[in-house]
C-alpha positions as CSV (number, residue, x, y, z in Angstrom):
1,X,101.6,92.0,59.7
2,X,102.4,95.3,61.7
3,X,104.6,97.6,61.0
4,X,107.4,98.7,63.3
5,X,105.2,101.9,64.3
6,X,102.0,100.0,64.5
7,X,103.6,97.3,66.6
8,X,104.8,100.3,68.8
9,X,101.6,101.5,69.5
10,X,100.1,98.1,70.4
11,X,103.0,97.3,72.5
12,X,102.2,100.8,74.3
13,X,98.4,100.2,74.6
14,X,99.0,96.9,76.1
15,X,101.6,98.4,78.6
16,X,98.8,100.8,79.6
17,X,96.2,98.2,79.9
18,X,98.5,96.4,82.1
19,X,99.1,99.4,84.3
20,X,95.4,99.8,84.5
21,X,94.9,96.0,85.5
22,X,97.3,96.5,88.1
23,X,95.4,99.4,89.5
24,X,92.1,97.6,89.7
25,X,93.7,94.5,91.3
26,X,95.4,96.8,93.8
27,X,92.0,98.7,94.7
28,X,89.9,95.3,94.8
29,X,92.7,93.6,96.7
30,X,92.9,96.4,99.4
31,X,89.0,96.5,99.6
32,X,88.9,92.9,100.2
33,X,91.6,92.6,102.7
34,X,91.3,96.0,104.4
35,X,87.7,96.4,105.4
36,X,86.3,100.0,104.6
37,X,84.9,100.2,107.6
38,X,88.1,100.1,109.7
39,X,88.2,103.2,112.1
40,X,90.8,105.9,111.4
41,X,94.4,105.5,113.1
42,X,96.4,108.1,115.0
43,X,97.7,109.7,112.4
44,X,94.5,109.6,110.2
45,X,93.0,111.3,113.1
46,X,95.1,114.4,112.8
47,X,94.7,114.9,109.2
48,X,90.9,114.3,108.7
49,X,89.9,116.2,112.2
50,X,91.1,119.4,110.3
51,X,87.8,119.4,108.8
52,X,84.8,121.1,110.3
53,X,82.3,117.9,110.3
54,X,84.7,115.9,112.5
55,X,84.9,117.7,115.3
56,X,87.7,120.0,117.3
57,X,90.7,119.7,115.0
58,X,93.7,117.8,116.6
59,X,97.2,119.4,116.8
60,X,99.5,119.3,114.1
61,X,102.9,118.9,115.3
62,X,105.9,120.4,113.5
63,X,106.9,117.7,110.9
64,X,103.3,117.3,109.6
65,X,102.5,118.8,106.2
66,X,99.0,119.8,104.9
67,X,99.1,117.8,101.7
68,X,96.6,114.5,103.1
69,X,94.4,117.3,104.5
70,X,94.0,118.5,101.1
71,X,93.6,115.2,99.7
72,X,90.6,114.3,101.9
73,X,88.6,117.5,101.7
74,X,86.6,116.6,99.1
75,X,84.9,114.1,101.4
76,X,85.9,114.8,104.6
77,X,84.9,118.4,104.6
78,X,81.4,117.7,104.3
79,X,80.5,113.9,105.0
80,X,81.5,112.3,108.2
81,X,81.4,108.9,107.0
82,X,84.4,106.4,107.3
83,X,83.0,104.1,104.3
84,X,82.7,107.0,101.9
85,X,86.5,108.5,102.8
86,X,87.9,104.9,102.5
87,X,86.5,104.4,99.2
88,X,87.5,107.8,98.0
89,X,90.9,106.9,99.1
90,X,91.0,103.7,97.4
91,X,90.0,105.3,94.1
92,X,92.9,108.0,94.6
93,X,95.5,105.7,95.4
94,X,94.6,103.3,92.6
95,X,94.5,106.6,90.3
96,X,97.7,107.7,91.7
97,X,99.4,104.3,90.9
98,X,98.1,104.2,87.5
99,X,99.7,107.6,86.5
100,X,103.0,107.2,88.0
101,X,103.6,104.2,86.2
102,X,101.9,105.3,83.1
103,X,105.0,107.7,83.1
104,X,107.3,104.7,83.1
105,X,105.3,103.2,80.1
106,X,105.8,106.1,78.2
107,X,109.3,106.2,79.0
108,X,109.4,102.2,78.0
109,X,106.6,101.6,76.0
110,X,107.6,98.3,74.6
111,X,109.1,96.4,77.7
112,X,106.2,95.7,79.7
113,X,108.5,97.1,82.8
114,X,105.4,99.9,83.9
115,X,102.8,97.3,84.3
116,X,105.4,94.5,86.2
117,X,106.4,97.3,88.6
118,X,103.2,98.4,89.4
119,X,102.0,95.0,90.2
120,X,104.9,94.3,92.2
121,X,104.3,97.3,94.1
122,X,100.6,96.5,94.5
123,X,101.5,93.1,95.7
124,X,103.3,94.4,99.1
125,X,101.2,94.3,102.1
126,X,102.3,97.9,103.0
127,X,101.1,99.2,100.0
128,X,97.7,97.2,100.3
129,X,97.2,98.8,103.7
130,X,97.6,102.1,103.4
131,X,95.9,102.2,99.8
132,X,92.8,103.3,101.5
133,X,94.5,105.1,104.5
134,X,94.3,109.3,104.8
135,X,98.3,108.6,105.0
136,X,100.9,110.8,102.9
137,X,103.4,107.7,102.3
138,X,101.6,106.2,99.2
139,X,101.3,109.3,97.5
140,X,104.7,110.5,98.0
141,X,105.8,107.1,96.7
142,X,103.9,107.8,93.5
143,X,105.1,111.1,92.9
144,X,108.7,110.0,93.5
145,X,108.0,107.3,90.6
146,X,106.5,109.7,88.2
147,X,109.2,112.5,89.1
148,X,112.0,110.2,88.3
149,X,110.2,108.9,85.0
150,X,109.5,112.4,84.0
151,X,113.0,113.4,84.9
152,X,114.4,110.6,82.4
153,X,111.8,111.6,79.5
154,X,112.8,115.3,79.7
155,X,116.5,114.4,79.7
156,X,115.7,112.5,76.5
157,X,114.4,115.6,75.1
158,X,111.5,113.5,73.8
159,X,108.6,115.2,75.6
160,X,109.1,118.9,75.0
161,X,108.1,121.1,77.9
162,X,105.4,118.6,78.8
163,X,108.2,116.6,80.6
164,X,109.5,119.5,82.7
165,X,106.2,120.5,83.7
166,X,105.6,116.8,85.1
167,X,108.7,116.8,86.7
168,X,107.7,120.1,88.6
169,X,104.3,118.8,89.4
170,X,105.5,115.5,90.7
171,X,108.0,117.2,93.1
172,X,105.4,119.8,94.2
173,X,103.2,116.7,95.3
174,X,105.7,115.1,97.1
175,X,106.9,118.3,98.9
176,X,103.1,118.9,99.8
177,X,102.8,115.5,101.2
178,X,106.2,115.2,103.0
179,X,108.3,118.0,102.8
180,X,111.6,116.1,104.2
181,X,111.0,113.3,101.8
182,X,110.7,115.6,99.1
183,X,114.1,117.2,99.9
184,X,115.8,113.5,99.8
185,X,113.9,113.0,96.5
186,X,115.0,116.2,95.0
187,X,118.4,115.8,96.1
188,X,120.1,113.2,93.7
189,X,117.8,114.8,91.0
190,X,119.6,118.2,91.4
191,X,122.8,116.6,91.7
192,X,122.8,114.5,88.4
193,X,121.5,117.7,86.5
194,X,124.9,119.3,87.8
195,X,127.3,116.7,87.6
196,X,126.2,113.9,85.1
197,X,126.9,114.8,81.5
198,X,123.7,112.9,80.1
199,X,121.7,114.9,82.7
200,X,123.4,118.3,82.7
201,X,120.6,120.5,81.2
202,X,119.7,123.5,83.4
203,X,115.6,123.1,82.4
204,X,116.1,120.0,84.4
205,X,117.5,121.8,87.6
206,X,115.0,124.7,87.2
207,X,112.0,122.4,86.9
208,X,113.2,120.6,90.0
209,X,113.9,123.3,92.2
210,X,110.4,125.3,91.0
211,X,108.4,121.9,92.0
212,X,110.1,121.7,95.5
213,X,109.4,125.1,96.0
214,X,105.8,125.3,94.9
215,X,105.0,122.4,97.2
216,X,107.2,123.5,100.3
217,X,106.1,126.9,100.2
218,X,102.8,126.5,102.3
219,X,105.1,124.5,104.9
220,X,107.5,127.0,104.9
221,X,104.7,129.6,105.5
222,X,103.1,127.9,108.4
223,X,106.5,127.4,109.8
224,X,106.9,131.5,110.3
225,X,103.3,131.7,111.2
226,X,103.0,129.0,113.9
227,X,106.3,127.8,115.0
228,X,108.5,131.1,114.8
229,X,110.2,130.3,111.7
230,X,111.8,127.6,109.5
231,X,114.7,127.2,111.6
232,X,112.6,126.5,114.9
233,X,110.3,124.2,112.7
234,X,113.0,121.9,111.8
235,X,114.3,121.8,115.5
236,X,110.9,121.1,116.9
237,X,110.5,118.4,113.9
238,X,113.8,116.7,114.6
239,X,112.8,117.0,118.5
240,X,109.6,115.0,117.4
241,X,111.7,112.2,115.6
242,X,113.8,111.6,118.8
243,X,116.6,114.0,117.2
244,X,118.0,113.2,113.4
245,X,121.7,112.3,114.3
246,X,124.0,109.7,112.8
247,X,122.9,106.0,113.7
248,X,122.2,102.7,112.2
249,X,118.4,101.7,112.4
250,X,118.5,98.8,109.6
251,X,117.6,96.3,112.1
252,X,114.4,98.3,113.0
253,X,113.5,98.6,109.5
254,X,113.7,95.0,109.1
255,X,111.8,94.1,112.2
256,X,109.1,96.0,110.8
257,X,108.6,94.4,107.4
258,X,105.9,92.1,109.0
259,X,104.7,94.9,111.7
260,X,103.8,96.4,113.9
261,X,103.0,99.8,111.6
262,X,105.0,101.8,114.1
263,X,107.8,100.8,116.4
264,X,108.9,103.2,119.0
265,X,111.1,101.5,120.5
266,X,111.6,98.9,118.2
267,X,112.0,95.4,120.0
268,X,110.0,93.4,117.7
269,X,111.8,90.2,116.3
270,X,112.6,89.7,112.5
271,X,110.6,87.0,111.0
272,X,112.6,85.9,108.1
273,X,109.8,85.1,105.8
274,X,108.8,88.8,105.6
275,X,112.4,89.8,104.4
276,X,112.6,87.4,101.5
277,X,111.1,89.7,98.9
278,X,114.0,92.1,100.0
279,X,116.3,89.3,98.6
280,X,114.6,88.8,95.6
281,X,114.4,92.5,94.7
282,X,118.0,92.9,95.2
283,X,118.8,89.7,92.9
284,X,116.6,91.1,90.2
285,X,118.0,94.8,90.4
286,X,121.3,93.4,89.9
287,X,120.4,91.3,86.7
288,X,118.1,94.5,85.5
289,X,121.5,96.8,86.0
290,X,123.6,94.2,83.9
291,X,121.1,94.3,81.3
292,X,120.8,97.9,80.9
293,X,124.5,98.5,81.0
294,X,124.6,96.0,77.9
295,X,121.7,98.4,76.5
296,X,123.6,101.5,76.9
297,X,120.7,102.6,79.5
298,X,122.9,102.1,82.8
299,X,122.8,106.0,83.7
300,X,119.1,105.5,84.0
301,X,118.7,102.7,86.2
302,X,121.6,104.2,88.4
303,X,119.7,107.2,88.9
304,X,116.4,105.1,89.8
305,X,118.5,103.5,92.3
306,X,120.3,106.3,93.6
307,X,116.9,108.3,94.4
308,X,115.9,105.0,95.9
309,X,118.8,104.9,98.4
310,X,118.5,108.8,98.9
311,X,115.0,108.4,100.2
312,X,115.7,105.5,102.4
313,X,118.7,107.3,104.1
314,X,117.0,109.4,106.7
315,X,115.2,106.2,107.9
316,X,118.2,103.9,108.1
317,X,120.8,106.2,109.3
318,X,119.3,109.3,110.9
319,X,116.4,108.6,113.4
320,X,116.1,105.4,115.7
321,X,112.6,104.1,115.2
322,X,110.9,102.9,112.2
323,X,107.7,102.3,110.6
324,X,107.3,100.0,107.5
325,X,105.5,103.0,105.6
326,X,108.3,105.1,105.6
327,X,110.2,103.1,102.9
328,X,107.4,102.8,100.5
329,X,108.8,105.6,98.3
330,X,112.3,103.3,98.2
331,X,110.2,100.3,97.5
332,X,108.2,101.9,94.4
333,X,111.5,103.1,92.9
334,X,113.6,99.7,93.4
335,X,110.8,97.8,91.8
336,X,111.3,99.6,88.5
337,X,114.7,98.0,87.9
338,X,113.4,94.8,89.7
339,X,110.8,94.6,87.0
340,X,113.2,94.8,84.5
341,X,115.2,92.4,85.5
342,X,112.4,90.0,85.8
343,X,111.6,90.3,82.4
344,X,115.2,90.0,81.3
345,X,115.2,86.8,83.3
346,X,112.3,85.3,81.7
347,X,112.9,86.3,77.9
348,X,116.6,85.5,78.0
349,X,116.1,82.2,79.4
350,X,116.8,79.2,76.5
351,X,113.8,78.0,74.8
352,X,114.1,74.6,76.6
353,X,114.6,76.1,79.9
354,X,111.8,78.8,79.4
355,X,108.8,76.7,80.8
356,X,110.8,75.9,83.8
357,X,111.9,79.2,84.6
358,X,108.3,80.7,84.2
359,X,107.3,78.0,86.6
360,X,109.7,78.9,89.2
361,X,109.0,82.5,88.7
362,X,105.2,81.9,89.3
363,X,105.9,79.7,92.2
364,X,108.1,82.3,93.8
365,X,105.5,85.1,93.1
366,X,102.8,82.9,94.5
367,X,104.6,82.4,97.8
368,X,105.4,85.9,98.0
369,X,102.1,87.1,97.7
370,X,100.8,84.5,100.4
371,X,103.4,85.6,102.8
372,X,102.0,89.1,102.1
373,X,98.6,88.2,102.7
374,X,99.4,86.6,106.1
375,X,101.2,89.7,107.2
376,X,98.3,92.0,105.8
377,X,95.6,89.9,107.9
378,X,97.7,90.1,110.9
379,X,98.3,93.9,110.9
380,X,94.7,94.4,109.9
381,X,93.5,92.3,112.7
382,X,96.0,94.2,115.3
383,X,94.8,97.6,114.1
384,X,91.1,96.9,114.3
385,X,91.6,95.7,118.0
386,X,93.5,98.8,118.8
387,X,90.8,101.4,117.1
388,X,87.8,99.6,118.4
389,X,89.5,100.1,122.0
390,X,89.7,103.9,121.5
391,X,86.0,103.6,120.5
392,X,85.2,101.6,123.6
393,X,87.2,104.6,125.9
394,X,84.9,107.0,123.9
395,X,81.9,105.4,124.9
396,X,83.0,104.9,128.4
397,X,83.4,108.8,128.5
398,X,79.9,109.1,126.9
399,X,78.4,107.0,129.5
400,X,80.0,109.1,132.2
401,X,78.9,112.5,130.9
402,X,81.8,113.6,129.1
403,X,80.1,114.7,126.0
404,X,80.8,117.4,123.5
405,X,82.0,120.2,124.1
406,X,84.7,118.1,126.1
407,X,88.5,117.9,126.6
408,X,90.6,114.8,126.7
409,X,94.0,114.7,128.0
410,X,96.3,111.8,128.7
411,X,97.4,108.5,127.2
412,X,96.3,108.4,123.5
413,X,94.3,111.5,123.9
414,X,94.3,112.6,120.4
415,X,92.4,109.4,118.9
416,X,90.3,109.1,121.9
417,X,89.3,112.6,121.8
418,X,88.3,112.4,118.1
419,X,86.2,109.2,118.7
420,X,84.6,111.0,121.4
421,X,84.1,114.5,119.6
422,X,86.5,116.2,122.2
423,X,89.3,118.2,121.8
424,X,92.7,116.9,122.8
425,X,94.9,118.9,125.4
426,X,98.6,117.9,126.1
427,X,100.8,119.4,128.6
428,X,103.8,117.0,127.7
429,X,105.4,114.9,124.8
430,X,105.2,115.3,121.1
431,X,101.5,116.9,121.1
432,X,102.0,119.1,123.5
433,X,99.8,122.3,123.0
434,X,98.9,123.6,126.6
435,X,100.4,123.7,130.0
436,X,99.5,122.3,133.2
437,X,97.8,125.4,134.4
438,X,95.7,125.6,131.4
439,X,94.7,121.8,131.6
440,X,93.7,122.6,135.2
441,X,91.3,125.7,134.3
442,X,90.2,123.6,131.6
443,X,89.1,120.8,133.9
444,X,87.4,123.2,136.0
445,X,85.3,124.9,133.6
446,X,84.8,122.3,131.0
447,X,83.6,118.6,130.5
448,X,87.2,116.7,131.0
449,X,88.7,113.6,131.3
450,X,92.0,112.4,131.8
451,X,93.5,109.0,130.5
452,X,96.2,107.2,132.4
453,X,97.7,103.9,131.7
454,X,100.0,102.0,133.8
455,X,100.5,104.9,136.3
456,X,99.0,107.4,138.2
457,X,97.4,110.4,136.8
458,X,99.4,113.9,137.7
459,X,99.2,115.0,141.2
460,X,96.5,117.7,140.6
461,X,94.1,114.7,139.3
462,X,94.7,112.0,141.9
463,X,91.7,113.0,143.8
464,X,89.5,112.5,141.1
465,X,86.8,109.9,140.3
466,X,88.7,106.6,138.5
467,X,86.9,104.8,136.1
468,X,88.8,101.4,134.7
469,X,88.7,100.5,130.9
470,X,89.6,97.2,130.5
471,X,91.8,97.2,127.3
472,X,91.2,93.8,125.1
473,X,94.0,91.3,125.0
474,X,96.1,93.1,127.5
475,X,96.5,92.7,131.3
476,X,96.9,96.4,131.4
477,X,93.8,98.3,131.8
478,X,93.2,102.2,130.9
479,X,91.9,104.4,133.5
480,X,89.5,107.4,133.2
481,X,90.0,110.4,135.6
482,X,87.0,112.4,136.0
483,X,87.3,115.6,137.9
484,X,84.5,116.3,140.7
485,X,81.3,117.8,139.5
């Protein structure tokens, strides 16, 4: 029979093994469901193209940060291989999942909450789809989970300087990936350090500020060098997002729970099975919160929920479009008290009903996974079709003599230019990086193509050669306009 301390060590090790198992299943399920040969998406093109082997760098608009570009550097800077990049990102995604929830296993070593929470997060189609993606949202989510866990460990006084360092590093990672999300992550942590007696410790506030500052400095420096100052960059970032003004976008958020991966505008219907897990998580969070109140741990749960709500706030109340990945940090945090509630539900059931309750939970989890798999298969199919279309347009460009060094402008110029090895120039829209006069001069001196869909090209290109490119699964075609040679 083990002593209490020995039992604690065994329980902690079992928790760590549970987190590791969740990481392995996360990476394996993603590799099976999302082909590692899947071409790069639009946003991925922007981040990966900043490295030399991939051709001309795409334009980085004001809201974007360099975190993903740094993340993919070990592979993308020397190897032009989609498979290698996807496998590398699967590894980093699984490792970040393990590190984030390992922090919670240290905080709650005997509970099993960390491994269950990691498994719940890993079951979401959104997390699985972006596990191998060169995108910032999963890493922001894991940084948020680690930051809140480190904050609570530091506040408990059990970790010494290491807890404060982990907090600062986690916030710095979030700010490197998505500075705006890091702001909404740090805001409730700083507020708690000032207003909540249990968390009123100046080192907590200092570590939070230091971490946010360290991660945000590159973005601020770039604002001065490229955008004419921080205020101007913030103004441009707001414009790219359609203006950050008070509005209620919950319906848009709900409508993307089963795809698309971006709706702008959001006009897709809500299919209710995709929203069932929201209801389940809400119920489990309430159960977890009630149990935490009885255990005297309610402030910690309220802090997790406050940070989760804070990180969701701008996407529900400030912007008029949505993408399911935007709320990954909020989901990653919400599943922590939900996992606690699930374990309380199982352990508190009377002995004569425990088998029935366990069976009901297993059936519910199986149904949840089935729904997520169906959605993920649909999303992957749609994305593969769209990215194959970009590759097909690029092949058409090459067949008509538009080869590197070349320039592409117009509809979806950034991804098409990447697939063709060209540079993208735009004279309008969120990615404007040239004037119309510059485009005309470029067309006269460089291998050039203008892409048009559902409309005519600009007046200065209407006399050019028109080359149609039929888009699969759509009655509308994309046309290339090539200047006279």
